[in-house]
C-alpha positions in Angstrom: 0.0 0.0 0.0 1.7 3.1 -1.2 0.9 6.5 0.1 2.9 9.7 -0.7 4.5 11.8 1.9 2.0 14.6 1.3 -1.0 12.2 1.5 0.4 10.8 4.8 1.0 14.2 6.2 -2.6 15.3 5.5 -4.0 12.0 6.8 -2.1 12.5 10.1 -3.9 15.8 10.6 -7.3 14.3 9.7 -6.6 11.6 12.3 -6.1 14.4 14.9 -9.5 15.8 14.0 -8.5 18.8 11.9 -10.8 20.0 9.1 -9.5 20.2 5.6 -9.4 24.0 6.0 -7.4 23.8 9.2 -5.0 21.3 7.6 -4.7 23.7 4.6 -3.9 26.6 6.9 -1.4 24.5 8.8 0.4 23.4 5.6 0.1 26.7 3.7 -2.0 25.3 0.9 -5.6 25.5 -0.2 -8.4 23.4 1.2 -9.0 22.0 -2.2 -5.4 20.8 -2.4 -6.0 18.9 0.9 -9.2 17.4 -0.5 -7.3 16.3 -3.7 -4.8 14.5 -1.4 -7.4 12.7 0.7 -10.2 11.9 -1.8 -8.2 9.5 -4.0 -7.4 7.4 -0.9 -11.0 6.4 -0.6 -11.0 4.6 -3.9 -7.4 3.3 -3.5 -8.2 1.7 -0.1 -11.8 0.9 -0.8 -13.2 2.9 2.1 -16.5 4.8 2.3 -15.8 7.8 4.5 -13.1 9.7 6.4 -13.6 7.8 9.7 -13.2 4.5 7.8 -10.1 5.9 6.1 -8.5 6.8 9.4 -9.3 3.5 11.0 -8.0 1.7 7.9 -4.8 3.7 8.0 -4.1 2.6 11.6 -5.1 -1.0 11.1 -2.7 -1.2 8.1 0.2 0.6 9.8 0.0 3.5 7.4 -0.2 5.7 10.5 1.7 4.8 13.6 
């Protein structure tokens, strides 16, 4: 399961409960840039929502 550094960085913030806008502010990018990093992961990992994505990431050791 490959995930880019930027995807992983955004996912870490999602796991901490940050909104896409808050993540964007933190990383100095637009909220749509964050959305474009996160949305493809749904299909790649066959998950249905953000909560499922975060739990999948922990279960599969994508996040520590």
